[in-house]
Short mmCIF file of the C-alpha atoms (twelve columns), coordinates in Angstrom:
data_MODEL
# 
_entry.id   MODEL 
# 
loop_
_atom_site.group_PDB 
_atom_site.id 
_atom_site.type_symbol 
_atom_site.label_atom_id 
_atom_site.label_alt_id 
_atom_site.label_comp_id 
_atom_site.label_asym_id 
_atom_site.label_seq_id 
_atom_site.Cartn_x 
_atom_site.Cartn_y 
_atom_site.Cartn_z 
_atom_site.pdbx_PDB_model_num 
ATOM 1   C CA . MET A 1   -11.957 -61.574 -0.406  1 
ATOM 2   C CA . SER A 2   -14.526 -64.256 -1.173  1 
ATOM 3   C CA . TYR A 3   -16.874 -62.940 1.545   1 
ATOM 4   C CA . ASN A 4   -18.976 -59.824 1.888   1 
ATOM 5   C CA . PHE A 5   -18.087 -58.208 5.221   1 
ATOM 6   C CA . GLU A 6   -20.487 -55.303 4.566   1 
ATOM 7   C CA . GLU A 7   -17.942 -52.694 5.611   1 
ATOM 8   C CA . GLU A 8   -20.251 -49.803 4.706   1 
ATOM 9   C CA . LYS A 9   -22.968 -51.170 6.994   1 
ATOM 10  C CA . VAL A 10  -20.414 -51.567 9.774   1 
ATOM 11  C CA . ILE A 11  -19.239 -47.969 9.309   1 
ATOM 12  C CA . ASN A 12  -22.805 -46.625 9.280   1 
ATOM 13  C CA . GLU A 13  -23.683 -48.504 12.472  1 
ATOM 14  C CA . ILE A 14  -20.597 -47.207 14.261  1 
ATOM 15  C CA . VAL A 15  -21.321 -43.628 13.215  1 
ATOM 16  C CA . LYS A 16  -25.010 -43.915 14.092  1 
ATOM 17  C CA . ARG A 17  -24.162 -45.180 17.580  1 
ATOM 18  C CA . ASP A 18  -21.273 -42.715 18.015  1 
ATOM 19  C CA . ALA A 19  -19.027 -45.562 19.164  1 
ATOM 20  C CA . LYS A 20  -15.422 -44.699 20.008  1 
ATOM 21  C CA . LYS A 21  -14.067 -48.146 20.911  1 
ATOM 22  C CA . VAL A 22  -15.334 -51.165 18.963  1 
ATOM 23  C CA . LEU A 23  -14.681 -54.842 19.617  1 
ATOM 24  C CA . LEU A 24  -14.647 -56.924 16.426  1 
ATOM 25  C CA . GLN A 25  -15.560 -60.585 16.942  1 
ATOM 26  C CA . PHE A 26  -14.957 -63.201 14.249  1 
ATOM 27  C CA . PRO A 27  -15.629 -66.953 14.198  1 
ATOM 28  C CA . GLU A 28  -12.547 -69.098 13.777  1 
ATOM 29  C CA . GLY A 29  -12.868 -69.477 9.993   1 
ATOM 30  C CA . LEU A 30  -13.050 -65.713 9.460   1 
ATOM 31  C CA . LYS A 31  -10.363 -64.467 11.889  1 
ATOM 32  C CA . TYR A 32  -7.876  -64.726 9.005   1 
ATOM 33  C CA . PHE A 33  -9.472  -61.594 7.497   1 
ATOM 34  C CA . SER A 34  -9.693  -59.581 10.727  1 
ATOM 35  C CA . ILE A 35  -6.638  -57.319 10.339  1 
ATOM 36  C CA . GLU A 36  -7.565  -56.551 6.743   1 
ATOM 37  C CA . ILE A 37  -11.041 -55.502 7.916   1 
ATOM 38  C CA . VAL A 38  -9.527  -53.215 10.552  1 
ATOM 39  C CA . ASN A 39  -7.395  -51.535 7.877   1 
ATOM 40  C CA . LYS A 40  -10.496 -50.849 5.765   1 
ATOM 41  C CA . LEU A 41  -12.480 -49.486 8.701   1 
ATOM 42  C CA . ARG A 42  -9.644  -47.241 9.839   1 
ATOM 43  C CA . GLN A 43  -9.555  -45.529 6.448   1 
ATOM 44  C CA . LYS A 44  -13.099 -44.229 6.999   1 
ATOM 45  C CA . LEU A 45  -13.086 -43.970 10.801  1 
ATOM 46  C CA . PRO A 46  -9.557  -42.888 11.853  1 
ATOM 47  C CA . ASN A 47  -10.733 -41.687 15.266  1 
ATOM 48  C CA . VAL A 48  -12.342 -44.981 16.283  1 
ATOM 49  C CA . GLU A 49  -10.320 -47.555 18.224  1 
ATOM 50  C CA . PHE A 50  -10.761 -51.058 16.836  1 
ATOM 51  C CA . ILE A 51  -9.882  -54.119 18.885  1 
ATOM 52  C CA . ILE A 52  -10.010 -57.678 17.542  1 
ATOM 53  C CA . SER A 53  -11.191 -60.396 19.898  1 
ATOM 54  C CA . GLY A 54  -8.680  -63.238 19.793  1 
ATOM 55  C CA . GLU A 55  -10.874 -65.490 21.909  1 
ATOM 56  C CA . PRO A 56  -12.632 -68.439 20.234  1 
ATOM 57  C CA . SER A 57  -16.112 -67.643 18.957  1 
ATOM 58  C CA . TRP A 58  -18.301 -70.643 18.258  1 
ATOM 59  C CA . GLY A 59  -21.543 -68.960 17.254  1 
ATOM 60  C CA . ALA A 60  -24.094 -66.313 18.071  1 
ATOM 61  C CA . CYS A 61  -24.528 -68.036 21.453  1 
ATOM 62  C CA . ASP A 62  -20.981 -66.891 22.219  1 
ATOM 63  C CA . ILE A 63  -20.999 -63.086 22.060  1 
ATOM 64  C CA . ALA A 64  -18.018 -61.426 23.768  1 
ATOM 65  C CA . GLU A 65  -20.101 -59.324 26.177  1 
ATOM 66  C CA . ASP A 66  -17.816 -59.789 29.196  1 
ATOM 67  C CA . GLU A 67  -14.766 -59.082 27.047  1 
ATOM 68  C CA . ALA A 68  -16.294 -55.868 25.683  1 
ATOM 69  C CA . LYS A 69  -17.124 -54.647 29.183  1 
ATOM 70  C CA . GLU A 70  -13.630 -55.504 30.415  1 
ATOM 71  C CA . ILE A 71  -11.915 -53.355 27.766  1 
ATOM 72  C CA . GLY A 72  -14.457 -50.538 27.911  1 
ATOM 73  C CA . ALA A 73  -15.831 -50.995 24.377  1 
ATOM 74  C CA . ASP A 74  -18.964 -49.167 23.255  1 
ATOM 75  C CA . LEU A 75  -20.035 -51.679 20.632  1 
ATOM 76  C CA . ILE A 76  -19.490 -55.248 19.449  1 
ATOM 77  C CA . ILE A 77  -19.470 -56.051 15.747  1 
ATOM 78  C CA . HIS A 78  -20.097 -59.784 15.492  1 
ATOM 79  C CA . PHE A 79  -19.255 -61.240 12.084  1 
ATOM 80  C CA . GLY A 80  -20.526 -64.443 10.504  1 
ATOM 81  C CA . HIS A 81  -23.746 -65.197 12.383  1 
ATOM 82  C CA . THR A 82  -27.325 -64.042 12.673  1 
ATOM 83  C CA . PRO A 83  -28.660 -63.558 16.214  1 
ATOM 84  C CA . TYR A 84  -29.094 -66.775 18.168  1 
ATOM 85  C CA . THR A 85  -32.484 -68.436 18.346  1 
ATOM 86  C CA . TRP A 86  -32.863 -68.307 22.147  1 
ATOM 87  C CA . TYR A 87  -30.612 -65.459 23.178  1 
ATOM 88  C CA . TYR A 88  -29.945 -61.875 22.166  1 
ATOM 89  C CA . PRO A 89  -27.006 -60.028 23.758  1 
ATOM 90  C CA . LYS A 90  -27.683 -57.288 26.294  1 
ATOM 91  C CA . PHE A 91  -24.527 -55.448 25.244  1 
ATOM 92  C CA . PRO A 92  -24.865 -53.250 22.106  1 
ATOM 93  C CA . THR A 93  -24.106 -55.650 19.255  1 
ATOM 94  C CA . VAL A 94  -24.359 -55.492 15.476  1 
ATOM 95  C CA . PHE A 95  -24.523 -58.773 13.552  1 
ATOM 96  C CA . ILE A 96  -22.928 -58.948 10.097  1 
ATOM 97  C CA . ASN A 97  -23.848 -61.987 7.985   1 
ATOM 98  C CA . VAL A 98  -20.597 -62.272 5.960   1 
ATOM 99  C CA . GLU A 99  -22.209 -64.078 3.053   1 
ATOM 100 C CA . SER A 100 -20.006 -65.951 0.610   1 
ATOM 101 C CA . LYS A 101 -19.527 -64.596 -2.900  1 
ATOM 102 C CA . ILE A 102 -18.866 -68.073 -4.330  1 
ATOM 103 C CA . ASN A 103 -21.249 -69.338 -7.005  1 
ATOM 104 C CA . LEU A 104 -21.909 -72.940 -7.957  1 
ATOM 105 C CA . ASN A 105 -20.643 -74.621 -11.091 1 
ATOM 106 C CA . PRO A 106 -23.726 -75.802 -13.047 1 
ATOM 107 C CA . LYS A 107 -22.220 -79.299 -13.108 1 
ATOM 108 C CA . ILE A 108 -22.878 -79.568 -9.371  1 
ATOM 109 C CA . LEU A 109 -26.616 -79.684 -9.979  1 
ATOM 110 C CA . ASP A 110 -26.180 -82.434 -12.560 1 
ATOM 111 C CA . ASP A 111 -24.150 -84.492 -10.084 1 
ATOM 112 C CA . LEU A 112 -26.693 -83.882 -7.341  1 
ATOM 113 C CA . ILE A 113 -29.613 -84.908 -9.530  1 
ATOM 114 C CA . GLN A 114 -27.851 -88.134 -10.516 1 
ATOM 115 C CA . ILE A 115 -27.256 -89.131 -6.886  1 
ATOM 116 C CA . LEU A 116 -30.799 -88.286 -5.852  1 
ATOM 117 C CA . LYS A 117 -32.291 -90.256 -8.739  1 
ATOM 118 C CA . ASN A 118 -29.974 -93.221 -9.135  1 
ATOM 119 C CA . LYS A 119 -28.978 -93.897 -5.540  1 
ATOM 120 C CA . TYR A 120 -32.087 -92.908 -3.610  1 
ATOM 121 C CA . ASP A 121 -34.920 -92.719 -6.148  1 
ATOM 122 C CA . ALA A 122 -35.891 -89.553 -4.284  1 
ATOM 123 C CA . LYS A 123 -39.231 -87.878 -4.826  1 
ATOM 124 C CA . LYS A 124 -39.085 -85.218 -2.120  1 
ATOM 125 C CA . VAL A 125 -35.943 -83.446 -0.890  1 
ATOM 126 C CA . SER A 126 -35.211 -80.961 1.880   1 
ATOM 127 C CA . LEU A 127 -32.836 -78.095 1.098   1 
ATOM 128 C CA . THR A 128 -30.902 -76.289 3.837   1 
ATOM 129 C CA . SER A 129 -27.780 -74.149 4.151   1 
ATOM 130 C CA . THR A 130 -25.442 -72.364 6.497   1 
ATOM 131 C CA . LEU A 131 -25.744 -68.582 6.638   1 
ATOM 132 C CA . GLN A 132 -22.790 -67.959 4.320   1 
ATOM 133 C CA . HIS A 133 -24.463 -69.763 1.391   1 
ATOM 134 C CA . VAL A 134 -28.155 -69.260 2.045   1 
ATOM 135 C CA . LYS A 135 -28.548 -67.057 -1.060  1 
ATOM 136 C CA . LEU A 136 -27.744 -70.092 -3.217  1 
ATOM 137 C CA . LEU A 137 -30.859 -71.966 -2.102  1 
ATOM 138 C CA . PRO A 138 -33.337 -70.421 -4.588  1 
ATOM 139 C CA . GLU A 139 -30.957 -71.181 -7.471  1 
ATOM 140 C CA . ILE A 140 -30.525 -74.791 -6.378  1 
ATOM 141 C CA . LYS A 141 -34.242 -75.231 -5.824  1 
ATOM 142 C CA . LYS A 142 -34.962 -73.939 -9.316  1 
ATOM 143 C CA . GLY A 143 -32.483 -76.435 -10.754 1 
ATOM 144 C CA . LEU A 144 -34.028 -79.363 -8.880  1 
ATOM 145 C CA . GLU A 145 -37.742 -78.753 -8.988  1 
ATOM 146 C CA . ASP A 146 -38.225 -80.166 -12.499 1 
ATOM 147 C CA . HIS A 147 -37.190 -83.519 -11.009 1 
ATOM 148 C CA . PHE A 148 -38.212 -83.442 -7.331  1 
ATOM 149 C CA . GLU A 149 -40.469 -81.770 -4.847  1 
ATOM 150 C CA . VAL A 150 -38.107 -79.374 -3.068  1 
ATOM 151 C CA . ILE A 151 -38.803 -78.029 0.422   1 
ATOM 152 C CA . ILE A 152 -36.951 -75.107 1.999   1 
ATOM 153 C CA . GLY A 153 -38.163 -75.126 5.588   1 
ATOM 154 C CA . LYS A 154 -38.808 -72.181 7.866   1 
ATOM 155 C CA . PRO A 155 -36.226 -71.275 10.545  1 
ATOM 156 C CA . SER A 156 -36.841 -71.124 14.273  1 
ATOM 157 C CA . SER A 157 -36.040 -67.416 14.537  1 
ATOM 158 C CA . LYS A 158 -37.176 -64.230 12.809  1 
ATOM 159 C CA . PHE A 159 -33.500 -63.265 12.516  1 
ATOM 160 C CA . MET A 160 -32.697 -66.264 10.318  1 
ATOM 161 C CA . PHE A 161 -33.344 -67.017 6.636   1 
ATOM 162 C CA . ASP A 162 -35.526 -69.740 5.158   1 
ATOM 163 C CA . GLY A 163 -33.501 -72.939 5.068   1 
ATOM 164 C CA . GLN A 164 -30.772 -71.612 7.391   1 
ATOM 165 C CA . VAL A 165 -29.454 -74.041 9.995   1 
ATOM 166 C CA . LEU A 166 -27.101 -73.751 12.951  1 
ATOM 167 C CA . GLY A 167 -24.918 -76.438 14.465  1 
ATOM 168 C CA . CYS A 168 -27.535 -76.842 17.201  1 
ATOM 169 C CA . ASP A 169 -30.697 -75.814 15.352  1 
ATOM 170 C CA . TYR A 170 -32.059 -77.717 12.352  1 
ATOM 171 C CA . LYS A 171 -35.638 -76.461 12.444  1 
ATOM 172 C CA . PRO A 172 -35.829 -75.967 8.632   1 
ATOM 173 C CA . ALA A 173 -35.150 -79.708 8.207   1 
ATOM 174 C CA . GLU A 174 -38.164 -80.680 10.317  1 
ATOM 175 C CA . VAL A 175 -40.049 -81.539 7.139   1 
ATOM 176 C CA . PRO A 176 -40.826 -84.938 5.583   1 
ATOM 177 C CA . ALA A 177 -38.350 -85.786 2.823   1 
ATOM 178 C CA . ASP A 178 -36.532 -88.727 1.276   1 
ATOM 179 C CA . VAL A 179 -33.130 -87.013 1.245   1 
ATOM 180 C CA . TYR A 180 -31.773 -84.004 3.142   1 
ATOM 181 C CA . ILE A 181 -29.391 -81.640 1.335   1 
ATOM 182 C CA . ILE A 182 -27.195 -79.019 2.948   1 
ATOM 183 C CA . VAL A 183 -25.080 -76.350 1.263   1 
ATOM 184 C CA . SER A 184 -21.977 -75.853 3.381   1 
ATOM 185 C CA . GLY A 185 -18.255 -76.334 3.636   1 
ATOM 186 C CA . GLY A 186 -16.678 -78.854 5.984   1 
ATOM 187 C CA . LEU A 187 -18.519 -81.598 7.844   1 
ATOM 188 C CA . PHE A 188 -19.779 -79.820 10.952  1 
ATOM 189 C CA . HIS A 189 -23.253 -78.746 9.837   1 
ATOM 190 C CA . ALA A 190 -23.805 -81.741 7.563   1 
ATOM 191 C CA . ILE A 191 -23.174 -84.157 10.436  1 
ATOM 192 C CA . GLY A 192 -25.640 -82.275 12.605  1 
ATOM 193 C CA . LEU A 193 -28.244 -82.443 9.862   1 
ATOM 194 C CA . GLY A 194 -27.770 -86.189 9.487   1 
ATOM 195 C CA . LEU A 195 -28.006 -86.808 13.233  1 
ATOM 196 C CA . THR A 196 -31.147 -84.691 13.427  1 
ATOM 197 C CA . THR A 197 -32.975 -86.403 10.575  1 
ATOM 198 C CA . ASN A 198 -31.360 -89.882 10.569  1 
ATOM 199 C CA . LYS A 199 -32.029 -89.893 6.836   1 
ATOM 200 C CA . PRO A 200 -29.797 -89.832 3.741   1 
ATOM 201 C CA . THR A 201 -27.722 -86.643 3.898   1 
ATOM 202 C CA . ILE A 202 -25.931 -84.973 1.006   1 
ATOM 203 C CA . LYS A 203 -23.593 -82.000 1.203   1 
ATOM 204 C CA . VAL A 204 -23.157 -79.520 -1.638  1 
ATOM 205 C CA . ASP A 205 -19.810 -77.835 -1.002  1 
ATOM 206 C CA . PRO A 206 -19.336 -74.454 -2.744  1 
ATOM 207 C CA . TYR A 207 -15.631 -74.374 -1.818  1 
ATOM 208 C CA . THR A 208 -14.694 -77.709 -3.394  1 
ATOM 209 C CA . GLN A 209 -17.495 -77.548 -5.995  1 
ATOM 210 C CA . LYS A 210 -18.375 -81.151 -5.122  1 
ATOM 211 C CA . VAL A 211 -21.383 -83.152 -4.041  1 
ATOM 212 C CA . GLU A 212 -20.729 -85.563 -1.164  1 
ATOM 213 C CA . ASP A 213 -23.025 -88.265 0.157   1 
ATOM 214 C CA . LEU A 214 -22.300 -88.357 3.895   1 
ATOM 215 C CA . THR A 215 -24.947 -90.899 4.867   1 
ATOM 216 C CA . ASN A 216 -22.505 -93.707 5.689   1 
ATOM 217 C CA . GLU A 217 -20.213 -91.388 7.631   1 
ATOM 218 C CA . ILE A 218 -23.133 -90.162 9.736   1 
ATOM 219 C CA . GLN A 219 -24.286 -93.718 10.422  1 
ATOM 220 C CA . LYS A 220 -20.822 -94.517 11.801  1 
ATOM 221 C CA . ILE A 221 -21.068 -91.531 14.140  1 
ATOM 222 C CA . LEU A 222 -24.565 -92.591 15.159  1 
ATOM 223 C CA . LYS A 223 -23.277 -96.043 16.141  1 
ATOM 224 C CA . ILE A 224 -20.679 -94.388 18.384  1 
ATOM 225 C CA . ARG A 225 -23.353 -92.244 19.988  1 
ATOM 226 C CA . TYR A 226 -25.554 -95.258 20.666  1 
ATOM 227 C CA . ALA A 227 -22.612 -97.027 22.287  1 
ATOM 228 C CA . LYS A 228 -22.198 -94.037 24.628  1 
ATOM 229 C CA . ILE A 229 -25.913 -94.033 25.451  1 
ATOM 230 C CA . MET A 230 -25.933 -97.764 26.172  1 
ATOM 231 C CA . GLU A 231 -22.929 -97.373 28.438  1 
ATOM 232 C CA . ALA A 232 -24.755 -94.658 30.403  1 
ATOM 233 C CA . PHE A 233 -27.869 -96.749 31.088  1 
ATOM 234 C CA . ASP A 234 -28.265 -97.528 34.805  1 
ATOM 235 C CA . LYS A 235 -25.143 -95.523 35.741  1 
ATOM 236 C CA . ARG A 236 -25.689 -93.796 39.067  1 
ATOM 237 C CA . ASN A 237 -23.098 -91.012 39.315  1 
ATOM 238 C CA . TRP A 238 -23.605 -88.133 36.901  1 
ATOM 239 C CA . VAL A 239 -21.844 -84.799 36.418  1 
ATOM 240 C CA . ILE A 240 -23.910 -82.095 34.711  1 
ATOM 241 C CA . ILE A 241 -21.800 -79.456 32.949  1 
ATOM 242 C CA . GLN A 242 -23.585 -76.093 33.126  1 
ATOM 243 C CA . GLY A 243 -22.218 -73.708 30.510  1 
ATOM 244 C CA . ILE A 244 -21.856 -70.154 31.742  1 
ATOM 245 C CA . LYS A 245 -21.197 -68.388 28.460  1 
ATOM 246 C CA . VAL A 246 -24.081 -65.918 28.268  1 
ATOM 247 C CA . GLY A 247 -25.824 -67.673 25.377  1 
ATOM 248 C CA . GLN A 248 -25.107 -71.218 26.567  1 
ATOM 249 C CA . ASN A 249 -26.335 -71.055 30.166  1 
ATOM 250 C CA . ARG A 250 -29.518 -73.122 30.404  1 
ATOM 251 C CA . PRO A 251 -30.465 -73.215 34.097  1 
ATOM 252 C CA . LEU A 252 -33.937 -74.653 33.466  1 
ATOM 253 C CA . MET A 253 -32.426 -77.526 31.492  1 
ATOM 254 C CA . VAL A 254 -29.891 -78.147 34.257  1 
ATOM 255 C CA . LYS A 255 -32.676 -78.187 36.855  1 
ATOM 256 C CA . TYR A 256 -34.743 -80.598 34.750  1 
ATOM 257 C CA . PHE A 257 -31.946 -83.138 34.484  1 
ATOM 258 C CA . TYR A 258 -30.882 -82.659 38.109  1 
ATOM 259 C CA . ASP A 259 -34.425 -83.330 39.319  1 
ATOM 260 C CA . GLU A 260 -35.078 -86.251 36.973  1 
ATOM 261 C CA . LEU A 261 -31.824 -88.007 37.840  1 
ATOM 262 C CA . ASN A 262 -32.350 -87.428 41.561  1 
ATOM 263 C CA . LYS A 263 -35.809 -88.988 41.308  1 
ATOM 264 C CA . ARG A 264 -34.062 -92.160 40.230  1 
ATOM 265 C CA . GLY A 265 -31.835 -92.078 43.270  1 
ATOM 266 C CA . TYR A 266 -28.719 -91.107 41.313  1 
ATOM 267 C CA . ASN A 267 -25.890 -88.976 42.659  1 
ATOM 268 C CA . VAL A 268 -25.759 -85.772 40.621  1 
ATOM 269 C CA . TYR A 269 -23.085 -83.059 40.650  1 
ATOM 270 C CA . ILE A 270 -23.200 -79.731 38.803  1 
ATOM 271 C CA . VAL A 271 -20.007 -78.158 37.428  1 
ATOM 272 C CA . THR A 272 -19.911 -74.731 35.766  1 
ATOM 273 C CA . ASN A 273 -17.691 -74.189 32.749  1 
ATOM 274 C CA . LYS A 274 -16.991 -71.750 29.905  1 
ATOM 275 C CA . VAL A 275 -14.685 -73.702 27.585  1 
ATOM 276 C CA . LEU A 276 -15.038 -77.462 27.912  1 
ATOM 277 C CA . THR A 277 -12.134 -79.699 26.918  1 
ATOM 278 C CA . ILE A 278 -10.970 -83.213 27.691  1 
ATOM 279 C CA . ASP A 279 -8.456  -81.749 30.145  1 
ATOM 280 C CA . VAL A 280 -11.280 -80.031 32.034  1 
ATOM 281 C CA . LEU A 281 -13.119 -83.342 32.323  1 
ATOM 282 C CA . ARG A 282 -10.007 -85.171 33.481  1 
ATOM 283 C CA . ASN A 283 -9.329  -82.566 36.160  1 
ATOM 284 C CA . ILE A 284 -12.742 -83.092 37.781  1 
ATOM 285 C CA . ASP A 285 -13.161 -86.803 37.025  1 
ATOM 286 C CA . ARG A 286 -13.044 -89.416 39.778  1 
ATOM 287 C CA . SER A 287 -13.145 -93.192 39.645  1 
ATOM 288 C CA . PHE A 288 -16.766 -93.250 40.837  1 
ATOM 289 C CA . VAL A 289 -18.031 -90.748 38.246  1 
ATOM 290 C CA . ASP A 290 -19.920 -92.609 35.516  1 
ATOM 291 C CA . VAL A 291 -21.396 -90.091 33.069  1 
ATOM 292 C CA . PHE A 292 -20.950 -86.463 32.000  1 
ATOM 293 C CA . LEU A 293 -23.884 -84.489 30.597  1 
ATOM 294 C CA . VAL A 294 -23.108 -81.292 28.657  1 
ATOM 295 C CA . THR A 295 -25.895 -78.681 28.668  1 
ATOM 296 C CA . SER A 296 -23.876 -75.822 27.121  1 
ATOM 297 C CA . CYS A 297 -23.418 -76.933 23.500  1 
ATOM 298 C CA . PRO A 298 -24.674 -80.257 22.101  1 
ATOM 299 C CA . ARG A 299 -21.845 -80.365 19.576  1 
ATOM 300 C CA . LEU A 300 -19.138 -80.753 22.220  1 
ATOM 301 C CA . PRO A 301 -19.924 -84.424 22.986  1 
ATOM 302 C CA . ILE A 302 -20.258 -85.192 19.276  1 
ATOM 303 C CA . ASP A 303 -17.205 -83.387 17.909  1 
ATOM 304 C CA . ASP A 304 -14.700 -82.631 20.666  1 
ATOM 305 C CA . LEU A 305 -15.289 -85.098 23.502  1 
ATOM 306 C CA . PHE A 306 -16.442 -88.223 21.648  1 
ATOM 307 C CA . ASN A 307 -13.292 -90.164 22.528  1 
ATOM 308 C CA . TYR A 308 -13.365 -89.510 26.277  1 
ATOM 309 C CA . GLU A 309 -13.069 -92.721 28.266  1 
ATOM 310 C CA . LYS A 310 -16.476 -92.242 29.910  1 
ATOM 311 C CA . PRO A 311 -19.807 -91.359 28.289  1 
ATOM 312 C CA . VAL A 312 -20.186 -87.640 27.553  1 
ATOM 313 C CA . LEU A 313 -23.780 -87.074 26.486  1 
ATOM 314 C CA . THR A 314 -25.829 -84.394 24.785  1 
ATOM 315 C CA . PRO A 315 -29.112 -83.311 26.421  1 
ATOM 316 C CA . GLY A 316 -31.061 -85.299 23.828  1 
ATOM 317 C CA . GLU A 317 -29.067 -88.438 24.579  1 
ATOM 318 C CA . ALA A 318 -29.508 -87.960 28.328  1 
ATOM 319 C CA . LYS A 319 -33.247 -87.677 27.781  1 
ATOM 320 C CA . MET A 320 -33.147 -91.027 25.969  1 
ATOM 321 C CA . VAL A 321 -31.521 -92.555 29.049  1 
ATOM 322 C CA . ILE A 322 -34.110 -90.988 31.358  1 
ATOM 323 C CA . ASN A 323 -36.930 -92.205 29.081  1 
ATOM 324 C CA . ASN A 324 -35.304 -95.645 28.961  1 
ATOM 325 C CA . SER A 325 -35.774 -95.595 25.182  1 
ATOM 326 C CA . LEU A 326 -33.356 -95.901 22.277  1 
ATOM 327 C CA . GLU A 327 -35.832 -94.679 19.663  1 
ATOM 328 C CA . PRO A 328 -35.912 -92.136 18.280  1 
ATOM 329 C CA . TYR A 329 -32.390 -90.773 18.520  1 
ATOM 330 C CA . ILE A 330 -32.776 -87.236 19.916  1 
ATOM 331 C CA . PHE A 331 -30.504 -84.520 18.588  1 
ATOM 332 C CA . PRO A 332 -29.653 -81.865 19.499  1 
ATOM 333 C CA . TRP A 333 -31.865 -81.167 22.530  1 
# 
């Protein structure tokens, strides 16, 4: 496997806690390895019952506490995330980082340097990463710092690593820079970084061993988001979606928006939800409903619900409407 699942740590934690029934929770990209992990754990702990959660897991805000209680588990092993910035589970939970074992081809740094110099004439760059690749940051910084000032920002949580970002938390990128670099696979985290900074954004992908400039792609997404915001201006009937997953329930945020919108004389409705989809919106939508505001996860309006026929806003975008201001673009919160 190209990931370190830290099986020995998992075994030690189970033994230390004398757990007899353990729920294993994997994010979508790592579920593929789940049965193989169970086989390895059973070899050392034949008397422990292991159950794999088949439910979606979108992050450390989405710990399967209710599921563990329902099946009578003693312990949750949550793979692939560090503890969430604003929430730590009440149910006994062990977090396993699952860092990638993939190294970078030296040519990647050459390609990155060429883009930074020739396309952006960069002097100062920000360097961030997802958890799986955070150990690559010192190596990349060393390769860049003969040419640029390189900043690896501090995270928002003591549980996270320097430079580590989440899909809803880009605190390490809150530094002044000409270009923002992220080490990750896929587009998810890179898009979030670009929306947060609204600056040139480059992805270093360890899986494809390529450097991708995503600045234009992010600007296209930003134009779509502004169109949604403009459409929501002066709309009077709002539905606030209050997430009720344990790490996504933000009652104070819901109250803030409810109060602020009511002050303006708007009609405001609150709907609770665990897993938000277009079908969920369509089932509660009415002809007089104008805008949906999602307070559970700010990535849902951006990634999953962007093509809904009515504006579906993030909290940051809703705040722009309330402030009657289009600048700056606020993401995520």
